[in-house]
N, C-alpha and C positions, 0 to 999 in steps of 0.2 A: 300247258300250264292249267287251263280251265279244267281238263280232265283230272288232273291230280287234285286240285282243290276240291272238285265236287266228289271226288271218290273219298277223300279224307273227310269231307262233311257228312257223308253218308255212313262212313264207319263211325264216326263220333256218335251220330244218332243212333246207328243201329246197336252199338254195344250195350247201353243201358236198357234198351228194350228187351234184348235177349237175356241179359243178366237177372232181369226181375223175376220174382217167383210168381206162382200163379195168383195167389191171393194179394200181391204186392200192388198198391194204388199207383206206383210209379209208371207201371206199363199202361195205364190207361190212356194216357196222352199219345202213345203209338197209335192206339186204336182210333182216336179221333182224327190224327194226322192221315192214317191209311184211309179211312172213310173218306175224308175231304179230298184227298188225291184222287181216289177212285171215281167218285162222281164228277171231279173237275177233268180228268183226263178222258172220261166217258162222254161228258158233255162237249169237250172240245173236238174230240173225234167226230162225234156225230153232227157237231155244227158244220165243221169243214166237209164232211161226207154230203151232207145235204145241200150245202151251197154249190159244191162242185157237181153233184147230180142235177139240181135245177137249173144251173147255168147251162149244162149239156143239154137238157131237155128243151129249154128256151131257144138255144140255139138251133137245134133240130127242127122245131118247129117253125122258127123264122125263116129256115132255108126251104122248108117243104110243108108249107101249111095243109097241104091234103092229108096228111097222115097225123095231124094233131091229135085226134082222138086215140090211136094206137100208141104213140108216144106219151100221152097223158097217162094211159093206163099203166104202161111199164114204168114211168116216173112215179106213180103213185104207189105201186108195189116196192119199188126200190127205196122210197123214202120211209115207208112202213118198216123195212127191215133195217134200214140205218137208224130208225127211231128205236128199235128193240136193243141196238147195242147200247145206247143211253139207259134204257129201262134195265139192263143187265148190271151196268154200273152203279145205278141206283140201288138195285137188290144186293150187290155186293156190299155196298157201304151201309146198309141197314143190318145186314148180317153181321158185318164188322161192329156194329154199334150195340145190337141187342142180344146178340148170342154170345154167351160167355161160358 
């Protein structure tokens, strides 16, 4: 039942957005919603990924403190790659907002 309601809601939102012409102001709200959703999901995914990576790194260091430097280096590279996903979400949202 939830899938049916969600699909109907998405269809009701998408139809006016696709029906609007290029210069119509009614399509602008879809860009704002899209930008918000893009940065929201990117931030959510990056936050979950960083939390999981840091948890795993700290568990590895606590089990074997002798390799703390190596684990920290890999953890730092991994967190930087995860953060790039959030930056890509920001770039997508900025493109949606400013490129017309």
